[in-house]
N, C-alpha and C positions, 0 to 999 in steps of 0.2 A: 486755742482761743482765736476766734475769727477777727478779721479786720473790719472795723466800723468806725463811724465818726464818734469821737469822744464828746461827752456832754461837758462843754467848757464852763458853763455856769455852775456846775457842781464844783469844778476846780476853783472858780472865783469865790464861791461860798466857803470852801474849805480854807483857802488862803486868808479870807477875811476873818474867819474864826481863829485861825492861828495868830494873826496879828492882834486880835482881841485878847487872846490868852497871854501872849507875851506882854501886852500892855498891863493886864491885871497882875501878872506875876511881878512885873517891875514895880507896880504900885504897892504890892504886898511887901516887897523887900525894902522899899523906900517909905514905909508907913510912918516913919518919924518926921517926914517932911510935911510941909503944909499943903502939898498938892492934893487935890481931889478931882477925880475924873469928871464928876458932875452928877447932879441928881436930875431925873431919875435914871440916867444912862448907866451910872456905875453899878447900882444893885441889879438892874435888868441884865446887863452884860455878865455879871457874876452868876446870875441864875440860869442863863440859857446857853452859855458858850460850850460847856462840857456836855450837857445833854444833847445839844444839837450835833456835836461831833459823834456821839454814840448813835443817834438816830441816823445820821448820814452813813456811818459805818455799816449799820444794819441794812440800810437801803441798798448800798453798793454790794454787800456780800451776798445778796439773794441770788444774783445771776451766777455766782460761782458755786451755788449750792443746788444746782439743777440735778446733780447726780449725788444721791445720798448713799454712800457705801462705807463700810468699816475701813476699807483701804483709803478712801478719800478723807475720812476723819483723821487718820494718822498723818497723811500728807499735809492736810490743812493745819493740823496742830503744829507740826514741825515748821511749816512756813510762817505761821503766826508767831511762834516762839522766836524765830530768827528776825522777824520784822519788828517785834515789839519788845520782848524781854531782853534780848542780847544788847541792843543799843542802850536800853535803860540802865542795865547793870554796868555796861562798859563805861558810860559817861559818869555814872555814880562814883567810880574810882577817882575821878578828878574833882569831885565836888565835896566829899566828906573825908575827915581823917580816917586812916585805916582802922583804928580801933572801933570806930562807929559804923564801919561798913556792913557788918553782919546784921546789926540792929536796924540799920537803914533799909536793907533788903527785906528783912522779915516784916517790917512795918509798911512796906510798899514804897520805899524810897522817900527821903525827906523832901520838904519844900514842894510838894505837889506832884512829884514825878510818879506817883502811884497810878496816874491815869493810864499809862501804857500797860502796866501789869494788870490793872482792872480790865482794860479793853481785851487783853489776851484771855482772861478768865471768862469774860462774857461771850466772846466769839466761840471759844471751844465749847462752852456750856450749851449754847443754842445750836451749834452744829451737831453736838451729841443728841440733843432732843430731836432734831430733824432726822437724824439717822435712825433713831428708834421709831419715830412716826412713819418713816418711809418703809421700814421693815414690816410694820403692821398697818400698811396704808388702807387695807380693806375695812378696818375697824376704827382707825384713828386718823383724823385729819391733821396734816402738818400745821395748818393755820390755827386750828383750835388748840393745838399744843402750845404754839407761840402766844396765843391770847391768854391761856392759863398761866404761862410763865410770867407774862407781863402783869397779870392781875395779882398773882401771889407776891411778886416783888413790890407792887404798889401797896399791898396790905402790910408787908413787912416794914416798908419805909414809913408808913403812916403810924403804925402802932409800936413796933419793937426795935426799930433800927438803931437808935442811939444807945439802947441798953444791951444789945446782943453782939455787936460787932466792934471789936477793939482795934483790929488792924485796918490801916488806912485803905489798902487796896481792896479789902473785903467790903468796906463801906462804899467805896466808889463803884465796885462791881454790883453791889446790891442796888445802889441808886441808879446806875446806868443801864441795868438790864432791862427795865421797863421801856426805856427809850430805844435801845438796840432792838429788842423784840418787836416794838411798834414799827421801827423802820423796816424790818424784814417783812412784816405784814403788809406795809404800804408797797414794798417791792414786789410782793406777790400780786398786787392789784395796782400796778403802776399807772395804767390808763386812767382809772378812777381818781388816783391820787393827783395826777397832773391836772385833771379837770377841776378838782376842788381848789387847786391853787389859783385858778382863773376866776373864781366866783367873787365878785367885788363885795357882795353883801356879806359873805362869810368873813372877808377881811375886816369889814366894819364891825361885825359882831365880835370877832376876835379882839379887836382893839378895845371895845367897850369892856369885854370880859377881863382883859389884862388890867385895865384901870380898876375894875371892881375887885380884883384879887388883891391889889395893893391897898385898896381902901379897907377890905376885910382884915388884912394883916395888921393894919394900924389901929383897929378897934380895940380899945382897952379891955372890953368885956368879952371879947371873943375867946373861945376855949383854945387851948394849946393845939388840940387835934385839928380844929378848923383852920387856924393860922398856918400850921405846918402843911396841911393839905393844899391850901391856897398857894403858898410860896414854893413848895418843893415838888408839887405834882402838876397842878393846873397851870401855874405861871410858866414853867418850862415848856409844856406842850403847846400852849397858846403862842409863846414867843417863837418856838420852832416853826409853827405854821406861818406866822407873820414873816419871818426871815426867809423862808422858802418861797412864799408868795412874792416877796419883794424881788428876789433874784430871778424868779420865773418871769416876772413882768418886764425885766430888762435883759432877758437872755439874748435878745437880738444883737446886743452890742458885743457879746463875747463870741466873735467869729474867729475861725482859725486863720483867716488872712489879715486880721487886724492886730495891732500891737497889744490891745488890752486882752484879747483872747490868748495871745502867745504868752504874755506875762502871767496871766492866770494859770495857764498850763504849767509854766515853770515853777511858780510858787506852790501850786496845788500838789505837784508831785513831791515836794520837799516838806510837806507839812509836819510829819512826825519828826524828821530830822531837825527842823527848825525849832520845834517844841523842846526836844531833848537838849540840843546844844545851847539854846538860849537859857534854859534852866540852869546850866552851869555858869554861863557868862554873867548873868544878872547879879548874883551875890559877889562875884569878883569885882564888878564895876562899882558896887556899893562899898566894898571894903577898901579898894585901892582907888580912891578918887584923886586924880592927878591935880597937884597943887597949881600947875601952870594953866589949868582951865578955869578961868574966872567966870563962873556962872552961879546964879542964885540956885536955891534948891529945886524950884520948879523947872528951871531951864535945864539943870543937870539931869533931872528925871527924864525929860524928853531926849536929851543927848544919850543917856544910858539906854533908853528904850530903842532908839534907832541903831546904836552900836550893837546891842544884843541881837536885834532881829537881822540886820544886814550882815553882821559878823557871823551869825550862825549859818547863813546861806554861803558865805565865802568859805568858812571853815569846812562845811560839808563838801563843797565842790573840790576844795584842795585835798581833803582826805580821800575823796573818791578817786583821785589820780594815783594814789598809792596802790600797789598790787593787793588784791584780795579784800580790800577794805569794804568796798561797796557790796560785795557778795556775802562776806562773813560777819561784818559789823552791822550793816544796814539791811541785810537779808534780801537783797535784790538779785534774782537770777540773771537779769539783763541790766546793763548800765543805763542810766538816764542820759538823755541828750544834754549837752552843755548849754550854758546860757547863750552862747553865740548861735548854736544850732537851733535852739528853741525860739529865741526872741529876735535876734539880730538878722539871721539869715532869712532872706525872702524865699518863701515857698508858695507857689501858686496852688498846688494841690497838697494840702497838709493832712495826712491821715496817719493816726498813731494806733498802736495796739491798745484797744479799749480795756479798761478794768471794770466796766459797768455796762448796763444795758442801754439800748437805744431808748430815747424818749418816745413813748407811744403817741401817735397822732390820734386825738380823740375822734371817734367815729360817731 
């Protein structure tokens, strides 16, 4: 993999989504408290945070899929298994009683950790589709295969999803596949995608459409199919476009020589680890509330959220100091830079090994 400038606003977006997910997970665990994130931010955040992750994962994966071979499929499957499934199952051991462990794994891991298992299934599935399409490139277009995959998933979500899928990670994989495949399609046409993010009139139209979707969902006489399509399909796609357009418009502040750029890189590289470890910490903080901390329910919610997020970063970095943990638990062939090396240490020329493509300059 060649050396090139990393797109730091992708890391900033990924870090922001991780913070939003930890916030929502904390809120779910503390649902008996009076705290509410706020309307309409709370339902909007719940609708787009995971789809946006799937879309971004598909967008970033397309550069790694420039060579479609059976050998590459096997290598990528092994890499994804190490990066996603292994840490998910490993930290599950610390979150559920041993008797419930097998049931938790089969259902995709309790309390929302099915996201990692679903992302693994989605990535392998779409990589397999592209391998088949590449083998028959003369008669099959890879882009058309992805469009068909996303369209079929959308149909399943709209018509049959709740009735046909009992396992949580299968539900999440079915739901996330259309966003992942759409991200891969945008990755194939990255120049056009970045151009669309700069169109102010499209941002305005998307904002109006987002409001309209919530208005339709609140209509008492709207059919179940219409409300479900508005909330589960149109709303996430519109929100994804808006959040990408927002970060694209402020991308100039995420420079590799600025503090915000370095902290974005540090947090963005630890997104999955933050998600997994905080998922274990949040129930612990809810069950073992220190009596010496005199806080009302809402204040303790924010305290638990900060401890869960910051604590997950600290626990990750401490665990990675142990031999073989970073390689075999978090699935990284090369260790990440420390907080000091990434954020504190001044580097005039900061170039890292990229895991994504360069942003195309619109011509």
